[in-house]
C-alpha positions in Angstrom: -14.2 66.0 -7.9 -10.7 66.8 -9.0 -9.5 66.1 -12.5 -7.2 63.4 -12.3 -10.6 61.3 -10.5 -12.8 62.0 -13.1 -9.9 60.4 -15.7 -9.3 57.3 -13.4 -13.2 56.8 -13.2 -13.4 57.3 -17.0 -10.8 54.9 -17.5 -12.1 52.4 -15.3 -15.5 52.5 -16.5 -14.3 52.4 -20.3 -12.0 49.3 -19.2 -15.3 47.5 -17.5 -17.7 47.9 -20.9 -14.4 45.9 -22.7 -14.3 43.5 -20.4 -18.0 43.0 -20.4 -18.4 43.4 -24.4 -19.1 39.8 -25.9 -15.7 38.8 -28.5 -17.1 38.2 -31.6 -18.4 34.9 -32.9 -16.6 33.0 -35.5 -17.7 29.7 -37.2 -16.1 26.5 -36.3 -14.1 24.3 -38.0 -15.5 21.0 -39.7 -12.5 19.4 -37.4 -14.1 21.2 -34.3 -17.5 19.6 -35.2 -16.9 16.5 -35.7 -14.6 16.2 -33.4 -17.8 17.8 -30.7 -20.0 15.3 -32.4 -17.4 12.1 -32.3 -17.4 12.4 -28.6 -21.3 12.7 -28.2 -21.6 9.0 -29.8 -18.9 7.6 -27.5 -20.9 9.7 -24.8 -23.9 7.7 -25.9 -22.7 4.5 -26.6 -21.1 4.1 -22.9 -24.8 5.3 -21.3 -26.2 2.3 -23.0 -23.8 0.0 -22.7 -23.5 0.5 -18.9 -27.8 0.4 -19.0 -27.8 -2.8 -21.0 -25.2 -4.2 -18.5 -27.2 -3.3 -15.7 -30.6 -4.8 -16.5 -28.8 -7.7 -17.2 -27.5 -8.2 -13.8 -30.6 -7.8 -12.2 -32.0 -10.8 -14.4 -29.2 -12.5 -13.4 -29.8 -11.4 -9.7 -33.4 -12.4 -9.4 -32.6 -16.2 -10.6 -33.9 -18.2 -8.0 -31.4 -20.2 -6.1 -33.0 -23.7 -6.0 -33.6 -23.2 -9.7 -30.8 -23.5 -12.8 -30.6 -20.7 -15.4 -31.8 -23.5 -17.8 -35.5 -23.6 -17.2 -35.5 -26.3 -14.8 -32.6 -28.5 -16.2 -30.5 -30.6 -14.2 -27.3 -29.4 -13.2 -24.3 -31.9 -14.1 -20.9 -31.3 -12.5 -18.2 -32.9 -14.3 -14.8 -33.4 -12.4 -11.4 -34.5 -13.5 -9.1 -36.7 -10.9 -5.4 -36.9 -12.7 -3.8 -40.0 -12.0 -1.3 -40.9 -9.6 2.6 -39.6 -10.7 4.6 -42.3 -11.5 7.3 -43.6 -8.7 11.0 -44.2 -10.0 12.1 -47.3 -8.8 
């Protein structure tokens, strides 16, 4: 092995060991911790909202078409008929 190849091999091995060695661990700042906790709470709230909405949609879909949602109470429809418009003479 030539000296240049040996030097190149040693440099490549040193470079690989430097790249593989993990960085020194540092403490997290309080702002970063609060940000992560806030994001976690927001994700939990969104998931809970979606679950509740899905359950209520299923309950609404289970009501039979021949029965009103108010435990069989009669359904009353009210319509409004506007009076005819006044005509000018």
